[in-house]
C-alpha positions in Angstrom: 0.0 0.0 0.0 1.4 3.4 -0.9 1.3 6.4 1.3 0.2 9.8 0.2 2.7 12.7 0.5 1.7 16.2 1.7 1.1 17.3 -1.8 -1.5 14.5 -2.3 0.7 12.5 -4.7 1.4 8.9 -4.0 4.8 8.1 -2.6 6.6 5.8 -5.0 8.8 4.5 -2.2 6.7 4.2 0.9 8.5 3.4 4.1 8.4 -0.1 5.5 7.6 1.3 9.0 4.6 3.6 8.9 5.0 7.3 9.9 2.0 7.0 12.2 4.1 6.9 15.3 5.8 10.3 14.3 2.4 11.7 13.4 0.8 10.7 16.7 3.7 12.0 18.8 3.8 15.2 16.8 0.0 15.7 17.3 0.4 15.1 21.0 3.3 17.6 21.3 1.3 20.2 19.3 -1.7 19.7 21.6 0.4 20.1 24.7 2.0 23.3 23.3 -1.5 24.7 22.5 -2.8 23.8 26.0 0.2 25.4 27.7 0.1 28.5 25.6 -3.7 28.9 25.9 -3.5 28.4 29.7 -0.7 30.9 29.9 -2.7 33.5 28.0 -5.8 33.0 30.1 -3.9 33.3 33.4 -2.1 36.4 32.2 -5.4 38.0 31.0 -7.2 37.4 34.2 -4.4 37.8 36.8 -1.6 39.8 35.0 0.7 37.0 36.1 2.6 35.0 33.5 3.6 31.3 33.8 7.1 32.0 32.4 8.4 28.7 33.6 6.2 26.9 31.0 8.5 28.3 28.3 11.0 25.4 28.9 8.3 22.9 28.2 7.2 24.7 25.0 10.8 25.0 23.7 11.5 21.4 24.4 8.2 20.4 22.7 9.0 22.5 19.7 12.4 20.9 19.3 10.8 17.5 19.8 8.2 18.3 17.2 10.8 19.5 14.7 12.8 16.3 15.0 9.7 14.2 14.6 8.8 16.1 11.5 12.3 15.6 10.1 12.0 11.9 10.7 8.6 11.7 9.0 9.8 13.8 6.1 12.8 11.6 5.4 10.6 8.5 5.6 8.2 9.9 3.1 10.8 11.6 0.9 9.3 15.0 1.4 12.4 16.4 3.1 14.0 19.5 1.7 16.6 18.5 -0.9 18.1 19.8 -4.0 16.8 17.4 -6.6 18.1 19.1 -9.7 21.0 16.7 -10.2 19.0 13.6 -9.2 16.0 14.5 -11.3 18.0 15.3 -14.5 20.2 12.2 -14.5 19.7 8.5 -15.0 21.6 5.3 -14.3 24.9 5.5 -12.5 24.8 9.3 -12.2 21.4 9.2 -10.6 22.6 6.5 -8.1 25.6 8.7 -7.3 23.6 11.8 -6.6 21.1 9.9 -4.5 24.0 8.5 -2.5 25.7 11.8 -2.1 22.5 13.4 -0.7 21.9 10.4 1.6 25.5 10.4 2.8 25.4 14.2 3.5 22.2 13.7 5.5 23.6 10.8 7.4 26.7 12.8 8.2 24.7 15.7 9.5 22.4 13.7 11.7 25.2 11.4 12.7 27.0 14.5 14.1 23.8 15.6 15.9 23.5 12.1 17.4 27.1 12.0 18.4 27.2 15.5 20.0 23.7 15.2 21.4 24.7 12.0 23.2 27.7 13.8 24.8 25.5 16.8 25.7 22.9 14.6 27.4 25.6 12.6 29.2 27.3 15.7 30.5 24.1 17.2 31.7 23.3 13.9 33.5 26.8 13.6 34.9 27.1 17.2 36.2 23.4 17.2 37.4 22.5 20.3 35.5 19.0 21.6 36.2 16.7 23.9 34.2 16.4 27.5 35.3 12.6 27.6 35.2 11.5 24.4 36.8 14.7 22.9 38.2 14.2 19.7 36.3 17.3 17.7 35.3 18.1 19.1 31.8 19.1 15.7 30.5 15.4 14.7 30.4 15.0 17.3 27.6 18.3 16.7 25.7 18.2 12.9 25.8 15.6 13.2 23.0 18.2 14.8 20.7 20.2 11.6 20.1 17.1 9.3 20.4 15.3 11.2 17.6 18.5 11.7 15.6 18.9 7.9 15.6 15.3 7.6 14.3 16.1 10.1 11.6 19.3 8.1 10.7 17.2 5.0 10.3 14.7 6.8 8.2 17.4 8.1 5.9 18.9 4.7 5.5 15.5 3.3 4.7 14.8 6.0 2.1 18.2 5.6 0.5 17.8 1.8 0.2 14.3 2.1 -1.2 15.3 4.7 -3.8 18.4 2.7 -5.0 16.3 -0.5 -5.1 13.7 1.2 -7.3 16.2 2.2 -9.9 16.7 0.1 -13.0 
């Protein structure tokens, strides 16, 4: 069964693992952001007091949402890419440009995974806490390597499917 992309066209290389997990988590993150923001607006309107501490939740959820979106975009092939070379070539050259793009993406998110892992570990090791709520900051940053790994797997899957579909 093929999956529809955001433009309504059918994805020629649908992912083996559906993007429904990313979609559900993204919807949940967006709903929480909306509730937090709406609650903050109501409290500020009626009491002239702001729940400024909720900003760290909103920022975390926005980063979380962005990484989920990137994972889903790579899975569906709707990520931002420069397709001029891929779309205008065939055969070996098309394989080459698909591979160059995939390797560049793998390198970038591999670095995010690598440095995100060290960041989360350092925050855990040094017991850093957030300024607003005093929570351990590693509970926010651990998602950076976790979701980067998901993105890496999605890139590998898309790369494999695209190369496999070529003649």
